N, C-alpha and C positions, 0 to 999 in steps of 0.2 A: 562097208563099202567093197563091192566086188572090184577086183583089180587083177591085172596080169603084169608080170614083171618083164621089163625089157632090159636085159642085162648085156646083150651083145648087139649093138647096132652098127658096128664097124663096117659090116659087109652089106648093110641095107642103105637104100637111098635116103638121105637125110631131108626128106620132104614129105609132109603129111598132105592130106587132102585140102583142097581149096587154098593153097598157098601157106598153110601153117606148118612150120618145120617139125619133124618128128624129134623126140628127145635124143640127145647124144649121151650114150652110156646109160647106167642104171637109172631107172625111173619107174614108178608104179602107174602104168596106164590103167585107166578105168575100163573095165570090160563091159562094153555096151554094143548093142547091134545098131545103134542109131548112126546114120550116115548124114553128114552135113548136107543140108538141102533136100533131104528125102520128102519133106512135107511141102516143098515149094511148088508154086504154080509157074511153069515155064512155057512161054508162048511168044508169038510175034504178032502184033496188031498194027496195021498201017505202016509196016516197015520198021516198027520199034520193038526191040527185044525187052522181055520182062522175065525176071527170075526172082520171085518174092515169096515169102512165107504168107500163105493166104490169110490165115486167121490174124496174125500179128499185124500185118500190113493193113488189112481191111478195117479192123477195129480202130487202130491208131489213126488212120487217115480220115475215116468217117467222123469220128468224135472231134478231131481237131478242125476239120472243115466246118462242122456244125458250129463249133465255138467261134470261128472266125466270122461266119455269116451272121450269127446272132449278135456278136459284139459290134460289128459294123452297122447292122440294121437298127440296133437300139442303143446308140451311143449314149444318149442322155439318161436312159433308164439303167444302164449297167454301171455307170460311174459310181452312184451311191452304194450299189451292191459290192463293188470292189473295195470301197472305203470301209464298209461294215465288216466284210470278211477279213480284211487286213487287221483291223482293230481287234476283232474277236480272236483270231489265231495267235497274233503276237501277244495280246493281253493275257491269254490263258495258257499258252503252250511255250512261252519263251524258255521256261525251265527245262522242258523236254528237249528242245534243240540244243541247249547248252549242255545238258547232261550227256546226250548222245554223242556230241562232238568230243567231249572229254573222254568218253569210252574209246573212240577211235584213236585218239592221240595216245592214250595210255597203252592200248594194245600194241600200237606201232612201236612205241618206245620199249615196252617190256620184251617184245619179240627180239629186239636187237641183242639182248643180254641172255637169251635162252639158246640151248643147243639147236632149236629149230632154225636159227638164223644161219646155220651152215648149209641148209638146202640151197642147191643152185637151180635157178630158173632155166629150164631147157634141158635138164638131165645133169647127172653128176659130172660128165665130161664136156659139157657145153662151154664154149668160149664166147666172150662178149662180141656182139656185132659191131660195136663202136668203141673208139678210144675213150679214155676218161674226158679228154677235152671236148670231143664231139658229143659225148653223152651229156656232160654238164651244160653244153651250149643248148641242147634240145630241151633239157629240163628248164633251163632259163627261158627258152621260147615258150614252153608250156605255161610257165609262171607269169609271163607277160600277157597282157590283154587289154581290152577296152576299159576294164575296171580300173587298172592302174592309171590310165590317162584321165578318166573321169574323176576318180577319188584321190589321185596323188596329191593334189593341192587342197581340194575341198574338205576331205575328211580330217586331216590333221588340224586345219584351220577351224573347222566346226567344233571339234572336241576341245581345242584350245579356248575358243570363245565360251562354250558352255562351262568348262572347268573354271575359267576366270570368274564367271558369274555365279557358279555354284548351283545347287538344287538337284532335283530328281532327274533332270535331263542330262546332267553331267556324269561322266564315268566316275564311279566310286564316290559320288558326291562332290567331286571337283576340288579346287584349291582356290576358294574365293579370295579375290584381291591380290593374289600372288602370281605375277605374270610368269616367272621362271618355273615355278612348280606347276602351273597350269599348262605351260608348254611341254614339260616333261610327261605329265599325265596324258595330255592330248596325243602325244606321239606314242606312248605306251599303248593306249587304247586303240590307236590306228594299227599298230604293228600286231596287236592281238588279233585283229580281224584279217590280217594278211600273212600271219606267221605259221606257227606249228599246227594250229587247228585245221585250217583249210588243207594244208599239205598232209596232215594226218588222215583226213578223209580221202584225199586222192590216193595216198599210199595204200590204204586198205583195199580200195577198189582196184587199183592197178596191180597190186600184188596178187589178189584173188584171180583176176582175169589171166595174168601171166602164168600162174601156177596151174590152173585148171585147163588152160589151153596148151602151153608148152610142155608141161610135165604129165598131164593126165590125158592129153589127146582129145579134148572136147572142143566144140566150136567156140570161137572168140566172141561170146555174147554173155549177157548177164545171167541168163538162166543156168549156165554151166556151173557157176559158183555153188549152186544149191543142190548139186548131185549128192553130196554127203547127207543132206537132210531129206530130200524128196526121192532119191533113187531114180528109177526109170520114169516116174511120174513127172520129172522135170521136162520131158519131151511133150507132155500133154498140157491141159489148161492151167495148172499151177505155174508151169514155166512160161506159157503164153502171157499170163497176167504180169509176171516179173518183167518180161521184155517190154510189154506195153507200158508199164509204169516207167521203165527206163527211157522209152521213147518220149513219153509225156515230160518227164523231168528234164531230159536233155533239150527238147525243143523249147520249153518255156524258159529254161535257164539261158539258152542262147538268145532267145527273143528279147529277154531283159537286157542282155549285153548289147544287142543290136539297137534296141530302143535308146539306151544310154548313149551309144555312139552317135546315133543320128541327132539326138538333141544337142550333143556337144559339138558335132561338126557344123550343125546349123548356127549355133551360137558363135563359133569361130568365124564362119563365113560372114555373119552379120558384123562381127567385131572388125574384121579386116576390110570387107568390101561393101558393108552396109546393105547386104541382101536382106529380105524379110526373114525374120526369125519366127516363123509360124508353123503350124501343123502341116500346111501345104508344102513348105520347104522340106520338112523332115520326111514326109511321105515321098517326095520327089527324090530325096537323097537315098532313102531305103530302096526305092525302085531302081534307081540308077546303079547303085553299088551292088544290088542283087544281080543285075544283069552282068556286071563285070565279074562277079563271083561265078556266074554260070559259065563265062568264058574260061575261068580258071578250072572249073569242074571238067569241062570238055577237053581242056589241054592235058589233064592228067596230073597226078600227084607230083611227079618229078619236075615237069615243066611248069606247072601252075603253082601249087601250094609251096613247093620248095623254094622257088625263086622269089615269090612274094615274101615268104618268111625270112629269107636272107636279107632282102631289102628292108624289111621291117626291123629286124634286129640291129642292122647297121645304123638306120636312122634313129632308133631308140637309144642306142649306145652313144651316138654323137650328141643327141639332145641332152642326155644325162650328163655327159662330160662338159657340155657347154654350161649347164646350170651350175655344176660343181665349181668350175674354174672362173666363171664370170660372176656368179652369185657370191654369197658370203662363204668363201672356201673354208676358212678356219672354223666357222660355225658349223658347217656341214661335216667336216673331218672329225671334230671333237664330238659333234652331235651323234654321229653314227654309234660310237661306243657308249656314250651316255644313254642313248635311246635303247640300245641293246640291253644295258644293265637295268634301265627302267622297266623294260618289258619283262625281264626275268623276275624282277622284284615284285611287280604288280600282277604277274600271271596267276598266282593262286586266287587272289581276290576277284580278278576279272573272270576267272573260270568258274566261280562259285554259282551254282544254279538256284540256290535257295536263300530266302530271307533278304533279298537285295532291296535296297531303298532307291537305287538309281534305275527305276523302272523305265524311265524315258529312254535311257541308254540301252538297256537289255532288250526292250521290246521294239524300239524304233531302229536299232542298229544290229545288235548281235543276232537276234533271232532271224532277222532278214538275211544277214550274211551267211549264217550257217545253212539255212535252207537254199541259198543261192549256190554255195559250194557243193552241197549235196546234189543239187540239180545238175551241176556241171560235172560231177564225178564220173558218170559213164563216159563222157566225151574226153575229158583230160586223162582219166584212168586208162582208157583204151590206147590213147596216144603213148602214155608212159610205158604201158605194158609192151607195146610193139617195138620200143627202142631199147628195152632193158633185158632182153634175152641174154643169158650167159652170166649174169650177175648173181652173187649169193644174196640171200635174203638180207643179210646184215648190211652189205655195202649198198644194196638197193634202198633200204629204209633210211640209212644215214644220209645218203645222197639226196633222196627225194624230200626228206624232212628238212635238211639243213641248207642245201644250195639255193633253192628258190626262196626260202625264208630270209637268208642273208641278202639276196638280190632285192627282195621286197623292202627290207629295212633300209638299204642304201637308197632305193628309189624314193621312198616316202620321206627319208631324212633330207634328200636333196631338194625335192619339189615342195613338200610340206614345210620343211625347215626354212627354206628361203622365204616362203610366204609369211611364216610366223615372224622371222627376223625383220621383214619389212614392216610389220605391225609394231614390234617391240622396239627395234633400234631406230627405224626411220619414221615411226609415227604415221605410216601410210595405212589407211583403213579401206582403201578402194577394193582390195581383194575380198575382204570380209563382207563388204556391202554388195558385191556382185552376186548374181545368181550362181548356183552350184556349177552348172555347165559352162559358165563363163570365167570361172575363177582361175583356171590354168592360164588362159590368155591374158587376163588382167595381171597375173603375177609376171608372166613373160614381158608384159608391157613396161615393167620397171627395169628391165635389163636391156643391154644393147641389142641391135639387130632384131627388133621386135617383129617386124613384118616377116622376116625370114623364119624365125623360130616359131612364130604362130602358124605360119603356113606349113612348116614341117609337122607341127602338132596336129593340124587338120589332116594332113596326108597319113600320119601314123594312125589316127582314129579310123580313117577310111580303109587302110590296108589291114588293120586288125579286124575290121568289119568283114572284109573279103575272106581273109584266112580262117576266121572263126566260122563263117557261114560254110565255106568249102569243106573244112575239116569236120565240122558238125554234121553236115549232110552225109559225108563218108561214113561216120560212126552210126548215124541213125539208119542209113541204108544197110549197113552190115547187120544191124539188129533185126530189121524188118525183112532181110533176105535169109533168115535162119542161120546167121553166123558166117555167111560167105563174105570174103573180103574182096572179091572181084566180080561183083554183080554188075549188070549193064548200067552204063552211064545215065540213061534217061531216068532211072530211079533216083539217082543223086540229084539230077536237075529238079525233079519233083519236090524233093525235101528241101532244096535250097529255096525254091519258090515259096514253099509253106512257111519256112522260117521268116522270110520277109513279110509274108501276109500276116503272120501272128504278131510280129513287131508293130506293123501298121495298125492292126486291130486294137492292140493294147494301148498304143499311144493315143488313138482317137477315142478309145473307150474309157479313158481315165488317167492318162499320162503316167507319171512315175509311180503313183500309188497302184495303178493297175498292173504295171510291170512287177512291182514288189509283191502284190497279192498273188499273181500267177506263180511266182517262184515259191512263196510260202505254201501255197495250196498243193502244188505238185511235189515240193520237197518233203512235205509231211509223210505221205505214205511211203515214199522212197527211203526215208530215214528208217522206217521199220524194216525195209528190205535189207538195208546195210547192217543193221544191228544183227539180223539173222545171219548175214554173211560172216560176221566176226567168228561165230561158232564154226561155220563151214571151213573157213581158212585154217583155223587151228587144227581141225580134224584132217584136212588135206595135207598140211605140212607134216603132221605126225606120221603119215604113211609113206613119206618120201625118204630115200637114202640121203645121207648127208656127206658133204665134202670133208676131207681131212682137215 
């Protein structure tokens, strides 16, 4: 790897091109003649400014628009195709997704205990941009999303039910006839999908982006990670393909979340106000909330996303506290530690990629989840990278792996544990019998202030929808603008509209299965990209000076 040392930056302005800070103190910058945005097309048409990477933007947008048009035009024909693709990919490649996710987690954990963990992101003398409290809060924000609202009740309850019944659809074969054991196994399986593995995936992507941007001086885009492997070819078609795959993965990962959010918001509105719970309602919701997201885009990150995120975190925290103190408080308090221990105990068996008999669980749940997290990794990874400058690799990995994992365990214990307690202690089966998207509201219906808490839940889903769309369009726009972080707003508007269009197309073209198929299909090639990134990150860290 060609590199030039930057040992004295005290007298230089601490700002790189396009808003990326230059390293503070010793760092091994990569010596390249590439300038961020040099391959971009910059023009103004009809009073609208454009500044985009011609090849990446054109290929990405044309392929995605073609997909949307075909899916909407041939809804009845594409649904069986989505079903067949999902069955084939999960039935034959579940072992691959499980093995790959294990590699990401093991690498993240091993790096903590090596001398490479002393490398500081942003240069040896860099200082953190945020306090621990502020940094942890943003990691918490990154870990929260529509998925926790949709699956917070439904997944623990589903795994509890299948474990109690036993068989191949139950995690690890289940605990047939034993309600307590089934509850513990169901929670362990849920936490497995929301714990170290997804955050190991995010940590590797975020660490790679931060290292090659803040320490190596490269654009904040996925192709930069592969400079140790591809060299200058990373600025040509090999790099274009990597960025195009990142766009596809991020868009379809976001569309899946937006589709889930729309179905849950529609179910909640039907539950509270008896509105029609139909595809038409979901399409109207996606259109309406996408328009609100556009307003947030135009308002800017500080005025738009930041304020909405603060509102979301406050509402989510209040709803969590409400469930803890109004629900079965002792059951939740003791359950947190029991679930944590159960997760650790069952983690080796749940992580095993080979010789599994619980294929219904690994293929229907785990393979889908790992592909979903991998699809989200450029989006979440870029966010984490942008707020983690100044941290050592060790504190970065410990915080990114542990803080969101603990928050997820608490969330799942509170919401899922409350629903399971309603079944075991109260004999109430209404939540189990409800549709997945309605189970949160059915659970809240057994607690006081049902109308208020259910309405708060709907608002949370919608605001998560908006912030995910806005933040996602920012990340995709950065990738399709050649790594620029301050490209014209109309480009972000375009991607926000595309995200909504994909969510609508997938919902109409096959519902939940279509959403899951899109994630699996786009997550598969991007998994190969991330596996190659594991080698690049080690090589990149080895060339960096380390803090004392």
